[in-house]
Each structure stands twice: as C-alpha cells, then as structure tokens.
PLY file of the C-alpha trace (Angstrom):
ply
format ascii 1.0
element vertex 329
property float x
property float y
property float z
element edge 328
property int vertex1
property int vertex2
end_header
-10.22 72.48 139.62
-8.57 69.17 140.50
-6.27 70.94 142.97
-8.81 73.13 144.69
-12.08 71.17 144.67
-13.18 67.91 146.27
-13.50 65.14 143.69
-17.30 65.23 143.75
-17.30 68.95 142.83
-14.70 68.88 140.05
-17.20 68.10 137.28
-19.57 70.89 138.37
-16.66 73.32 138.57
-15.48 72.47 135.07
-19.05 72.88 133.84
-19.31 76.31 135.44
-16.05 77.44 133.82
-17.17 76.04 130.47
-20.36 78.10 130.77
-18.24 81.25 130.64
-17.26 80.26 127.09
-20.92 80.62 126.21
-21.06 84.02 127.86
-17.98 85.09 125.93
-19.61 83.94 122.70
-21.81 87.04 122.79
-18.70 88.71 121.35
-19.80 87.33 118.02
-22.24 90.23 117.68
-19.66 92.90 118.54
-18.18 93.27 115.03
-21.56 94.30 113.68
-21.81 96.97 116.37
-18.26 98.23 116.11
-17.45 98.27 112.40
-19.89 101.04 111.39
-18.03 103.51 113.59
-14.56 101.97 113.84
-12.08 100.35 111.49
-11.64 96.57 111.43
-8.33 97.01 113.26
-10.32 97.53 116.46
-11.56 93.94 116.24
-8.01 93.03 117.26
-7.14 95.97 119.52
-10.19 95.46 121.76
-9.48 91.75 122.46
-5.87 92.71 123.17
-6.99 95.19 125.82
-9.41 92.67 127.31
-6.66 90.04 127.40
-4.28 92.42 129.21
-6.97 93.29 131.76
-7.63 89.57 132.27
-3.92 88.93 132.74
-3.69 91.67 135.36
-6.80 90.35 137.13
-5.46 86.81 137.17
-2.11 87.97 138.50
-3.63 90.03 141.29
-6.82 88.15 142.25
-6.37 84.43 141.58
-4.48 82.86 144.43
-1.69 80.39 143.81
-2.57 76.71 144.09
-1.01 74.99 147.10
-0.34 71.90 144.97
3.24 72.08 143.72
4.34 68.92 141.90
7.72 70.49 141.18
9.74 70.11 137.99
11.06 72.58 135.45
10.26 73.50 131.88
11.96 71.39 129.22
12.67 74.18 126.75
14.04 71.90 124.02
10.86 69.83 124.10
8.79 73.03 124.03
10.61 74.29 120.92
10.21 70.93 119.14
6.49 70.75 119.97
5.80 74.31 118.82
7.81 73.87 115.62
6.22 70.54 114.71
2.62 71.51 115.42
2.99 74.92 113.78
4.38 73.37 110.59
1.58 70.80 110.37
-1.20 73.30 111.05
0.29 75.84 108.62
0.54 73.18 105.92
-3.07 72.17 106.45
-4.29 75.76 106.53
-2.47 76.79 103.35
-2.78 73.53 101.42
-5.89 74.66 99.58
-4.15 77.85 98.45
-0.69 76.52 97.68
-1.85 73.17 96.32
-1.76 69.91 98.26
1.04 68.53 96.09
3.16 71.69 96.17
6.62 71.60 97.66
5.72 74.09 100.36
2.68 72.15 101.55
4.37 68.74 101.46
7.48 70.15 103.07
5.53 71.60 105.97
3.39 68.49 106.49
6.21 65.96 106.22
8.72 68.12 108.06
6.24 68.96 110.81
5.29 65.30 111.22
8.98 64.37 111.42
9.63 67.00 114.09
6.59 65.78 116.07
7.95 62.22 115.85
11.33 63.42 117.13
9.53 65.25 119.92
7.64 62.10 120.92
10.85 60.09 121.04
12.66 62.76 123.02
9.79 63.07 125.50
9.57 59.30 126.00
13.30 59.13 126.79
13.44 62.29 128.91
13.56 62.25 132.68
11.99 65.71 132.62
9.39 65.61 129.84
7.30 68.64 128.92
4.38 66.23 128.41
4.60 62.68 129.66
3.76 60.89 126.42
3.71 57.58 128.30
0.39 58.75 129.73
-1.04 58.57 126.22
-1.05 54.79 126.62
-3.80 55.13 129.22
-7.16 54.41 127.64
-8.85 57.34 129.34
-6.21 59.70 127.91
-5.82 58.59 124.30
-9.53 58.06 123.81
-10.36 61.55 125.05
-7.70 62.93 122.71
-9.27 61.16 119.71
-12.68 62.49 120.68
-11.23 65.99 121.20
-9.69 65.85 117.71
-13.00 64.89 116.08
-15.04 67.30 118.19
-12.65 70.14 117.47
-12.76 69.37 113.75
-16.52 69.85 113.68
-16.78 72.68 116.17
-14.13 75.04 114.83
-15.10 74.39 111.22
-18.65 75.40 112.13
-17.37 78.78 113.32
-16.19 79.39 109.76
-18.96 77.78 107.69
-22.09 79.17 109.38
-21.18 82.89 109.26
-20.16 82.59 105.60
-23.48 80.94 104.75
-25.41 83.65 106.60
-23.61 86.54 104.88
-23.60 85.28 101.29
-24.79 88.03 98.91
-28.00 87.78 96.91
-26.00 87.01 93.79
-25.11 83.62 95.28
-28.75 82.53 95.01
-28.84 81.05 98.51
-27.86 81.97 102.04
-29.42 84.80 104.04
-27.66 87.90 102.65
-27.23 89.03 106.26
-25.25 91.98 107.53
-22.37 91.34 109.92
-24.62 92.20 112.88
-27.49 90.00 111.69
-25.10 87.14 110.98
-23.79 87.41 114.52
-27.31 87.37 115.93
-28.13 84.24 113.91
-25.10 82.55 115.48
-25.96 83.62 119.02
-28.20 80.60 119.87
-25.14 78.37 120.09
-24.00 80.23 123.22
-27.28 80.10 125.15
-27.13 76.36 126.02
-23.56 76.81 127.26
-24.75 79.29 129.86
-27.72 77.20 130.96
-26.61 73.58 130.54
-22.82 73.47 131.11
-22.97 73.90 134.92
-25.21 70.83 135.12
-23.26 68.62 132.73
-21.35 67.09 135.63
-24.56 66.02 137.37
-25.82 64.48 134.15
-22.58 62.55 133.70
-22.75 61.36 137.31
-26.30 60.14 136.82
-26.06 58.41 133.44
-22.30 57.87 133.23
-19.56 59.83 131.45
-19.69 57.64 128.35
-23.45 58.06 127.96
-23.15 61.82 128.48
-20.43 62.08 125.84
-22.50 60.03 123.38
-25.55 62.20 124.06
-23.55 65.39 123.56
-21.80 64.30 120.38
-25.00 62.91 118.82
-26.88 66.13 119.65
-24.10 68.09 117.98
-24.28 65.79 114.94
-28.05 66.31 114.80
-27.53 70.07 114.73
-25.16 69.87 111.78
-27.39 67.34 110.02
-30.41 69.62 110.45
-28.58 72.39 108.60
-27.70 70.02 105.76
-31.40 69.19 105.28
-33.11 72.49 106.12
-31.34 75.79 105.60
-33.79 77.96 103.67
-34.49 80.40 106.51
-32.45 82.10 109.23
-34.42 80.25 111.91
-33.08 76.98 110.45
-29.57 78.16 111.19
-30.58 79.23 114.69
-32.17 75.83 115.42
-29.10 74.07 114.06
-26.69 76.12 116.15
-28.92 75.76 119.21
-28.65 71.96 118.92
-24.91 72.23 118.33
-24.50 74.43 121.39
-26.56 72.04 123.50
-24.41 69.09 122.45
-21.22 71.04 123.08
-22.47 72.07 126.52
-22.94 68.42 127.49
-19.92 66.86 125.82
-17.15 69.40 126.41
-17.29 69.61 130.23
-17.65 65.82 130.41
-14.66 65.34 128.13
-12.50 67.58 130.32
-13.69 65.83 133.48
-12.82 62.40 132.08
-9.41 63.71 131.05
-8.77 65.23 134.49
-9.69 62.07 136.36
-7.71 59.76 134.06
-4.27 60.77 135.36
-2.55 61.53 138.69
-2.97 65.06 140.02
0.58 66.07 139.07
-0.10 65.23 135.39
-3.42 67.05 135.00
-2.03 70.27 133.51
0.05 68.59 130.81
-2.71 66.12 129.93
-5.44 68.72 129.57
-3.00 70.99 127.73
-2.26 68.26 125.23
-5.99 67.64 124.85
-6.39 71.30 123.93
-3.57 71.11 121.36
-5.13 68.01 119.78
-8.53 69.76 119.64
-6.96 72.77 117.91
-5.23 70.56 115.34
-8.55 68.87 114.68
-10.09 72.30 114.24
-7.47 73.28 111.66
-8.05 70.11 109.68
-11.85 70.34 109.93
-11.89 73.99 108.90
-9.71 73.29 105.88
-11.85 70.30 104.87
-15.02 72.40 105.09
-13.44 75.30 103.19
-12.38 72.96 100.42
-15.82 71.42 99.86
-17.82 74.68 99.93
-15.79 76.10 97.03
-16.82 75.23 93.49
-14.52 74.83 90.54
-14.28 78.59 90.09
-13.55 79.10 93.77
-17.01 80.49 94.58
-19.20 78.81 97.22
-21.90 76.43 96.00
-25.06 75.24 97.73
-24.09 71.60 97.24
-20.71 72.42 98.72
-22.30 73.84 101.86
-24.58 70.81 102.15
-21.53 68.56 101.91
-19.73 70.68 104.52
-22.60 70.39 107.00
-22.70 66.63 106.42
-18.94 66.40 107.01
-19.32 68.30 110.29
-22.11 65.93 111.30
-19.88 62.99 110.38
-17.08 64.27 112.64
-19.47 64.37 115.61
-21.12 61.05 114.73
-17.76 59.26 114.49
-16.82 60.78 117.86
-20.07 59.38 119.31
-19.33 55.95 117.85
-15.80 56.06 119.23
-17.00 57.14 122.67
-19.56 54.32 122.76
-16.70 51.79 122.65
-14.51 53.70 125.13
-15.24 51.42 128.08
0 1
1 2
2 3
3 4
4 5
5 6
6 7
7 8
8 9
9 10
10 11
11 12
12 13
13 14
14 15
15 16
16 17
17 18
18 19
19 20
20 21
21 22
22 23
23 24
24 25
25 26
26 27
27 28
28 29
29 30
30 31
31 32
32 33
33 34
34 35
35 36
36 37
37 38
38 39
39 40
40 41
41 42
42 43
43 44
44 45
45 46
46 47
47 48
48 49
49 50
50 51
51 52
52 53
53 54
54 55
55 56
56 57
57 58
58 59
59 60
60 61
61 62
62 63
63 64
64 65
65 66
66 67
67 68
68 69
69 70
70 71
71 72
72 73
73 74
74 75
75 76
76 77
77 78
78 79
79 80
80 81
81 82
82 83
83 84
84 85
85 86
86 87
87 88
88 89
89 90
90 91
91 92
92 93
93 94
94 95
95 96
96 97
97 98
98 99
99 100
100 101
101 102
102 103
103 104
104 105
105 106
106 107
107 108
108 109
109 110
110 111
111 112
112 113
113 114
114 115
115 116
116 117
117 118
118 119
119 120
120 121
121 122
122 123
123 124
124 125
125 126
126 127
127 128
128 129
129 130
130 131
131 132
132 133
133 134
134 135
135 136
136 137
137 138
138 139
139 140
140 141
141 142
142 143
143 144
144 145
145 146
146 147
147 148
148 149
149 150
150 151
151 152
152 153
153 154
154 155
155 156
156 157
157 158
158 159
159 160
160 161
161 162
162 163
163 164
164 165
165 166
166 167
167 168
168 169
169 170
170 171
171 172
172 173
173 174
174 175
175 176
176 177
177 178
178 179
179 180
180 181
181 182
182 183
183 184
184 185
185 186
186 187
187 188
188 189
189 190
190 191
191 192
192 193
193 194
194 195
195 196
196 197
197 198
198 199
199 200
200 201
201 202
202 203
203 204
204 205
205 206
206 207
207 208
208 209
209 210
210 211
211 212
212 213
213 214
214 215
215 216
216 217
217 218
218 219
219 220
220 221
221 222
222 223
223 224
224 225
225 226
226 227
227 228
228 229
229 230
230 231
231 232
232 233
233 234
234 235
235 236
236 237
237 238
238 239
239 240
240 241
241 242
242 243
243 244
244 245
245 246
246 247
247 248
248 249
249 250
250 251
251 252
252 253
253 254
254 255
255 256
256 257
257 258
258 259
259 260
260 261
261 262
262 263
263 264
264 265
265 266
266 267
267 268
268 269
269 270
270 271
271 272
272 273
273 274
274 275
275 276
276 277
277 278
278 279
279 280
280 281
281 282
282 283
283 284
284 285
285 286
286 287
287 288
288 289
289 290
290 291
291 292
292 293
293 294
294 295
295 296
296 297
297 298
298 299
299 300
300 301
301 302
302 303
303 304
304 305
305 306
306 307
307 308
308 309
309 310
310 311
311 312
312 313
313 314
314 315
315 316
316 317
317 318
318 319
319 320
320 321
321 322
322 323
323 324
324 325
325 326
326 327
327 328
C-alpha cells in the first residue's frame, strides 16, 4: 500500500484490505456445514487448496512493486528469530499441560528468550539485518508493537473462549449447548463490522486523529468483552458482545497498521509491519493460554466463574491497550 498508493489513500487502502478479513471470517460457519458429510481432515485440506489457489493467483495476477530497496535475506538472523519465537510460543502454549515449573516449559521459555536476545544483539550489530531493531527505538514503532501485543492477546484468545462457551454441553449447567454450525453462526456478528466499517477507518482516523481512533477502537473492544462478562445467559448476548468486539477491531486494526506504516521510511515498511504481526501473534499465544488457564476448574473442567474471569481478562487487555495508546503522543 505504501509503495503503490499516494499517502492520502494509504489508510483507506489498508482499511479495504482489512475488510477482507471480515469476509473471510464467514469460514467460521463452514465446519458445521462440512463435518456432517466429511471427516474433520477436510477442515485442513480445504484451506490448503484455497491457499494454493491464492498463491497461484498472487503469482500470476499481482504485479511486482516498482519500489526495490535492495538487500538480501540474512538467513542466520531468520533462523535465530524462528527458533527463539517458536520456543517461547511453544513453552507458553504447553505450559498449562506440562506444568509451568517443569523442565520442558522453563527450558523452552528461558532458552527461547536467550535466543531472542542473541538475535536482537546480532541484528543491532549487522550491516544487513533481517529486521532493523534500531527502528524499535522510534516511538511510533515500539508503541504500536505494545498495542499489537495487547490487542492480539485479547483478540486471539476470544477466538478460543467464545466458541467453547457456545458449545458447552447441558451437563455444564451454563453455555448454549450449541452445535458446531450454531456456534459458528453465533460468532458471525464479529465479521460484519469488518466488512462495513474497516474501509472507513482511515477517514475516521484522519478526522479525529490516529490516537483517538485507536482509543475508540480498543475501548469498544473492551466493552464487548466486558458485556459478555456481565450478560451471557442467551445466545444474543454473545452476538452483541462479538458485534462490539468486531466493531472495535474494525476501527483499531487498520489504524494501527497505518500508524506503523507511516512511522518508518518506505524501505523499512515490510520488516516493521512484519515484526508487528509477529508481536501480535505472540500476544495471542499468551492471551489464549491465560484464558484457557482461568476457564478450567480444579478438575480441569470449565467453570462459569472461570469464563467470567476470562472475559474480564480479555477486556483488561483491550483497556490497557487503550490506556497505553492515550499516552502515545
């Protein structure tokens, strides 16, 4: 977008692309349609086919950008980054199963953190860094990364918590006892705002300012999670909650990417936005594990109080992001 569009159209372009995430979210209802006639393996084969078709379409239809900053891939830095991040995320993901004080968990967390530290040092000293970590000193870069971490923690954890709550069996005494298809339909409202609102997020940010737009989006997301913590007795409560969450996401996410894009020189956009994505995914891994831990009771079965705590934690992630954004300038 930064390469191909005039500056005044970058935000709208990012919003339009973000809206396609909302369109893609309709895939959440596909398992309920496919599983009665197909095995669960097809839930992986079908995305693989779609991905290959997308790859072929990108290769043949998307023209190459004329902007060529040059450079080459630093393979050593790439291996260090992948190894460090993978170890940390795996340790976080399996900590609840293996035990947080187990040798495997601690080894992965400490070892992964050590490898990430080595990677940072190597990148700072490299004349050909994979990601220019010196850019992280820029306020517009490190603040957007912190917000991405918090936003990802709440957003990706929600993708796990809400469907579980919807599909809990009657024996649990709460939840909606929904089928896979019904659970997907209950989650669908989170995608509708993305389709409608995301293309206009750039205009909103231009009118009220990027900081105000980010605060509005993160607080709306927090309100959605908070609603579910207070009112969750009926499926429409979940739909209202996810609708608010989707609205907040539709405002905040395109604005966050736009701020990130405009915070660095054109030749550093790809690495900066790529790092922002990695940070958001790490936040998602941590948030998902935190939510999974609190919804489980002592016997490992979900509890209502646990779900309430999980929704409050998700709201807290978004609220802290809003507070952080409000001091960004």
